[in-house]
Biopython code that builds the backbone (N, CA, C, O; Angstrom):
import numpy as np
from Bio.PDB.StructureBuilder import StructureBuilder

atoms = [
    (1, "MET", "N", (23.547, -19.402, -16.587)),
    (1, "MET", "CA", (22.479, -19.787, -15.685)),
    (1, "MET", "C", (22.451, -21.312, -15.553)),
    (1, "MET", "O", (22.635, -22.039, -16.530)),
    (2, "PRO", "N", (22.219, -21.769, -14.343)),
    (2, "PRO", "CA", (22.184, -23.232, -14.164)),
    (2, "PRO", "C", (20.917, -23.843, -14.756)),
    (2, "PRO", "O", (19.912, -23.164, -14.969)),
    (3, "GLN", "N", (20.998, -25.105, -15.006)),
    (3, "GLN", "CA", (19.837, -25.821, -15.530)),
    (3, "GLN", "C", (18.862, -26.088, -14.388)),
    (3, "GLN", "O", (19.156, -26.858, -13.473)),
    (4, "LEU", "N", (17.703, -25.446, -14.451)),
    (4, "LEU", "CA", (16.693, -25.633, -13.424)),
    (4, "LEU", "C", (15.463, -26.279, -14.041)),
    (4, "LEU", "O", (15.193, -26.154, -15.236)),
    (5, "SER", "N", (14.744, -26.959, -13.200)),
    (5, "SER", "CA", (13.500, -27.554, -13.683)),
    (5, "SER", "C", (12.468, -26.446, -13.906)),
    (5, "SER", "O", (12.577, -25.373, -13.312)),
    (6, "PRO", "N", (11.484, -26.692, -14.745)),
    (6, "PRO", "CA", (10.464, -25.664, -14.998)),
    (6, "PRO", "C", (9.722, -25.223, -13.731)),
    (6, "PRO", "O", (9.332, -24.062, -13.607)),
    (7, "LEU", "N", (9.534, -26.144, -12.805)),
    (7, "LEU", "CA", (8.872, -25.783, -11.560)),
    (7, "LEU", "C", (9.720, -24.799, -10.749)),
    (7, "LEU", "O", (9.180, -23.885, -10.126)),
    (8, "ASN", "N", (11.028, -24.981, -10.753)),
    (8, "ASN", "CA", (11.913, -24.057, -10.049)),
    (8, "ASN", "C", (11.916, -22.680, -10.715)),
    (8, "ASN", "O", (12.020, -21.671, -10.017)),
    (9, "TRP", "N", (11.804, -22.610, -12.050)),
    (9, "TRP", "CA", (11.706, -21.319, -12.727)),
    (9, "TRP", "C", (10.421, -20.598, -12.345)),
    (9, "TRP", "O", (10.407, -19.379, -12.169)),
    (10, "ILE", "N", (9.345, -21.364, -12.219)),
    (10, "ILE", "CA", (8.073, -20.764, -11.783)),
    (10, "ILE", "C", (8.208, -20.239, -10.363)),
    (10, "ILE", "O", (7.730, -19.144, -10.064)),
    (11, "PHE", "N", (8.848, -20.994, -9.485)),
    (11, "PHE", "CA", (9.063, -20.534, -8.114)),
    (11, "PHE", "C", (9.933, -19.283, -8.059)),
    (11, "PHE", "O", (9.664, -18.371, -7.277)),
    (12, "LEU", "N", (10.969, -19.238, -8.883)),
    (12, "LEU", "CA", (11.827, -18.055, -8.921)),
    (12, "LEU", "C", (11.061, -16.840, -9.443)),
    (12, "LEU", "O", (11.225, -15.733, -8.930)),
    (13, "PHE", "N", (10.229, -17.048, -10.458)),
    (13, "PHE", "CA", (9.416, -15.975, -11.000)),
    (13, "PHE", "C", (8.462, -15.433, -9.940)),
    (13, "PHE", "O", (8.342, -14.220, -9.770)),
    (14, "LEU", "N", (7.778, -16.341, -9.221)),
    (14, "LEU", "CA", (6.860, -15.916, -8.173)),
    (14, "LEU", "C", (7.599, -15.237, -7.025)),
    (14, "LEU", "O", (7.114, -14.247, -6.478)),
    (15, "LEU", "N", (8.754, -15.753, -6.660)),
    (15, "LEU", "CA", (9.526, -15.157, -5.579)),
    (15, "LEU", "C", (9.979, -13.754, -5.938)),
    (15, "LEU", "O", (9.961, -12.861, -5.091)),
    (16, "PHE", "N", (10.386, -13.548, -7.191)),
    (16, "PHE", "CA", (10.804, -12.220, -7.637)),
    (16, "PHE", "C", (9.659, -11.228, -7.534)),
    (16, "PHE", "O", (9.842, -10.135, -6.997)),
    (17, "TRP", "N", (8.464, -11.587, -8.045)),
    (17, "TRP", "CA", (7.352, -10.651, -8.036)),
    (17, "TRP", "C", (6.782, -10.427, -6.642)),
    (17, "TRP", "O", (6.275, -9.345, -6.343)),
    (18, "ILE", "N", (6.861, -11.443, -5.787)),
    (18, "ILE", "CA", (6.448, -11.253, -4.393)),
    (18, "ILE", "C", (7.398, -10.297, -3.690)),
    (18, "ILE", "O", (6.959, -9.470, -2.891)),
    (19, "ALA", "N", (8.701, -10.397, -3.976)),
    (19, "ALA", "CA", (9.675, -9.481, -3.382)),
    (19, "ALA", "C", (9.463, -8.053, -3.885)),
    (19, "ALA", "O", (9.534, -7.106, -3.102)),
    (20, "VAL", "N", (9.203, -7.890, -5.190)),
    (20, "VAL", "CA", (8.954, -6.556, -5.743)),
    (20, "VAL", "C", (7.687, -5.960, -5.139)),
    (20, "VAL", "O", (7.672, -4.787, -4.764)),
    (21, "LEU", "N", (6.637, -6.748, -5.043)),
    (21, "LEU", "CA", (5.384, -6.261, -4.488)),
    (21, "LEU", "C", (5.519, -5.904, -3.009)),
    (21, "LEU", "O", (4.996, -4.880, -2.569)),
    (22, "SER", "N", (6.207, -6.730, -2.250)),
    (22, "SER", "CA", (6.350, -6.438, -0.822)),
    (22, "SER", "C", (7.220, -5.207, -0.589)),
    (22, "SER", "O", (6.948, -4.428, 0.324)),
    (23, "MET", "N", (8.270, -5.019, -1.404)),
    (23, "MET", "CA", (9.090, -3.816, -1.249)),
    (23, "MET", "C", (8.313, -2.563, -1.629)),
    (23, "MET", "O", (8.467, -1.526, -0.984)),
    (24, "SER", "N", (7.485, -2.639, -2.660)),
    (24, "SER", "CA", (6.694, -1.464, -3.030)),
    (24, "SER", "C", (5.650, -1.150, -1.966)),
    (24, "SER", "O", (5.374, 0.020, -1.705)),
    (25, "ILE", "N", (5.066, -2.172, -1.350)),
    (25, "ILE", "CA", (4.114, -1.942, -0.267)),
    (25, "ILE", "C", (4.819, -1.341, 0.940)),
    (25, "ILE", "O", (4.280, -0.441, 1.583)),
    (26, "LEU", "N", (6.017, -1.824, 1.256)),
    (26, "LEU", "CA", (6.767, -1.258, 2.383)),
    (26, "LEU", "C", (7.153, 0.191, 2.129)),
    (26, "LEU", "O", (7.078, 1.020, 3.036)),
    (27, "LEU", "N", (7.564, 0.504, 0.908)),
    (27, "LEU", "CA", (7.901, 1.895, 0.594)),
    (27, "LEU", "C", (6.671, 2.784, 0.647)),
    (27, "LEU", "O", (6.745, 3.914, 1.129)),
    (28, "TRP", "N", (5.530, 2.285, 0.152)),
    (28, "TRP", "CA", (4.298, 3.066, 0.216)),
    (28, "TRP", "C", (3.863, 3.271, 1.660)),
    (28, "TRP", "O", (3.425, 4.361, 2.027)),
    (29, "TRP", "N", (3.982, 2.222, 2.490)),
    (29, "TRP", "CA", (3.548, 2.307, 3.879)),
    (29, "TRP", "C", (4.431, 3.265, 4.672)),
    (29, "TRP", "O", (3.941, 3.977, 5.548)),
    (30, "SER", "N", (5.729, 3.285, 4.371)),
    (30, "SER", "CA", (6.628, 4.152, 5.130)),
    (30, "SER", "C", (6.490, 5.613, 4.722)),
    (30, "SER", "O", (6.797, 6.502, 5.516)),
    (31, "SER", "N", (6.034, 5.880, 3.496)),
    (31, "SER", "CA", (5.885, 7.263, 3.055)),
    (31, "SER", "C", (4.447, 7.755, 3.152)),
    (31, "SER", "O", (4.131, 8.835, 2.652)),
    (32, "LYS", "N", (3.568, 6.977, 3.791)),
    (32, "LYS", "CA", (2.157, 7.323, 3.884)),
    (32, "LYS", "C", (1.980, 8.498, 4.841)),
    (32, "LYS", "O", (2.671, 8.593, 5.856)),
    (33, "VAL", "N", (1.054, 9.387, 4.512)),
    (33, "VAL", "CA", (0.770, 10.541, 5.357)),
    (33, "VAL", "C", (-0.245, 10.114, 6.404)),
    (33, "VAL", "O", (-1.288, 9.548, 6.079)),
    (34, "TYR", "N", (0.068, 10.388, 7.653)),
    (34, "TYR", "CA", (-0.845, 10.055, 8.733)),
    (34, "TYR", "C", (-1.710, 11.265, 9.047)),
    (34, "TYR", "O", (-1.203, 12.341, 9.366)),
    (35, "TYR", "N", (-3.012, 11.077, 8.954)),
    (35, "TYR", "CA", (-3.946, 12.148, 9.244)),
    (35, "TYR", "C", (-4.388, 12.039, 10.700)),
    (35, "TYR", "O", (-4.798, 10.974, 11.163)),
    (36, "ARG", "N", (-4.295, 13.152, 11.404)),
    (36, "ARG", "CA", (-4.738, 13.173, 12.793)),
    (36, "ARG", "C", (-6.150, 13.733, 12.844)),
    (36, "ARG", "O", (-6.501, 14.651, 12.103)),
    (37, "SER", "N", (-6.941, 13.171, 13.722)),
    (37, "SER", "CA", (-8.308, 13.667, 13.852)),
    (37, "SER", "C", (-8.293, 14.981, 14.629)),
    (37, "SER", "O", (-7.657, 15.097, 15.677)),
    (38, "VAL", "N", (-9.001, 15.955, 14.095)),
    (38, "VAL", "CA", (-9.077, 17.269, 14.717)),
    (38, "VAL", "C", (-10.230, 17.251, 15.718)),
    (38, "VAL", "O", (-11.312, 16.762, 15.392)),
    (39, "PRO", "N", (-10.026, 17.768, 16.915)),
    (39, "PRO", "CA", (-11.136, 17.796, 17.878)),
    (39, "PRO", "C", (-12.318, 18.594, 17.340)),
    (39, "PRO", "O", (-12.136, 19.558, 16.597)),
    (40, "THR", "N", (-13.513, 18.194, 17.714)),
    (40, "THR", "CA", (-14.709, 18.830, 17.173)),
    (40, "THR", "C", (-14.887, 20.246, 17.706)),
    (40, "THR", "O", (-15.582, 21.052, 17.087)),
    (41, "SER", "N", (-14.270, 20.563, 18.843)),
    (41, "SER", "CA", (-14.437, 21.905, 19.384)),
    (41, "SER", "C", (-13.709, 22.947, 18.538)),
    (41, "SER", "O", (-14.145, 24.096, 18.466)),
    (42, "SER", "N", (-12.599, 22.557, 17.892)),
    (42, "SER", "CA", (-11.861, 23.514, 17.082)),
    (42, "SER", "C", (-12.377, 23.596, 15.648)),
    (42, "SER", "O", (-11.999, 24.498, 14.900)),
    (43, "MET", "N", (-13.237, 22.659, 15.266)),
    (43, "MET", "CA", (-13.788, 22.680, 13.920)),
    (43, "MET", "C", (-15.078, 23.488, 13.912)),
    (43, "MET", "O", (-15.873, 23.431, 14.850)),
    (44, "SER", "N", (-15.264, 24.231, 12.848)),
    (44, "SER", "CA", (-16.526, 24.960, 12.713)),
    (44, "SER", "C", (-17.445, 24.151, 11.807)),
    (44, "SER", "O", (-17.111, 23.881, 10.654)),
    (45, "PHE", "N", (-18.587, 23.773, 12.327)),
    (45, "PHE", "CA", (-19.530, 22.957, 11.574)),
    (45, "PHE", "C", (-20.328, 23.846, 10.640)),
    (45, "PHE", "O", (-21.054, 24.734, 11.088)),
    (46, "LYS", "N", (-20.196, 23.612, 9.353)),
    (46, "LYS", "CA", (-20.858, 24.456, 8.360)),
    (46, "LYS", "C", (-22.143, 23.838, 7.831)),
    (46, "LYS", "O", (-22.815, 24.437, 6.991)),
    (47, "GLY", "N", (-22.487, 22.679, 8.298)),
    (47, "GLY", "CA", (-23.706, 22.036, 7.825)),
    (47, "GLY", "C", (-23.447, 21.170, 6.614)),
    (47, "GLY", "O", (-22.313, 21.024, 6.159)),
    (48, "ASN", "N", (-24.514, 20.603, 6.105)),
    (48, "ASN", "CA", (-24.421, 19.699, 4.975)),
    (48, "ASN", "C", (-24.326, 20.510, 3.687)),
    (48, "ASN", "O", (-25.190, 21.339, 3.402)),
    (49, "LYS", "N", (-23.273, 20.265, 2.912)),
    (49, "LYS", "CA", (-23.118, 21.000, 1.674)),
    (49, "LYS", "C", (-23.902, 20.366, 0.518)),
    (49, "LYS", "O", (-24.054, 20.975, -0.541)),
    (50, "TRP", "N", (-24.397, 19.141, 0.727)),
    (50, "TRP", "CA", (-25.166, 18.472, -0.311)),
    (50, "TRP", "C", (-26.628, 18.866, -0.157)),
    (50, "TRP", "O", (-27.094, 19.112, 0.956)),
    (51, "ASN", "N", (-27.342, 18.926, -1.254)),
    (51, "ASN", "CA", (-28.725, 19.364, -1.252)),
    (51, "ASN", "C", (-29.714, 18.214, -1.199)),
    (51, "ASN", "O", (-30.786, 18.304, -1.797)),
    (52, "TRP", "N", (-29.392, 17.158, -0.515)),
    (52, "TRP", "CA", (-30.337, 16.064, -0.392)),
    (52, "TRP", "C", (-30.308, 15.494, 1.007)),
    (52, "TRP", "O", (-31.044, 14.554, 1.306)),
]
sb = StructureBuilder()
sb.init_structure("model")
sb.init_model(0)
sb.init_chain("A")
sb.init_seg("    ")
for serial, (resi, resn, name, xyz) in enumerate(atoms, 1):
    if name == "N":
        sb.init_residue(resn, " ", resi, " ")
    sb.init_atom(name, np.array(xyz, "f"), 0.0, 1.0, " ", f" {name:<3s}", serial, name[0])
structure = sb.get_structure()
């Protein structure tokens, strides 16, 4: 490994974790399930299930 200044090691550390975080967010975003809203006419309204 080359001799780097401590500030450059900090930058490399931050760059690595930013890359890991952004790739995990991209993978999560691409595999996310998209929920479609169901029209209210096809839904049967059962009322409020909570007792308050």
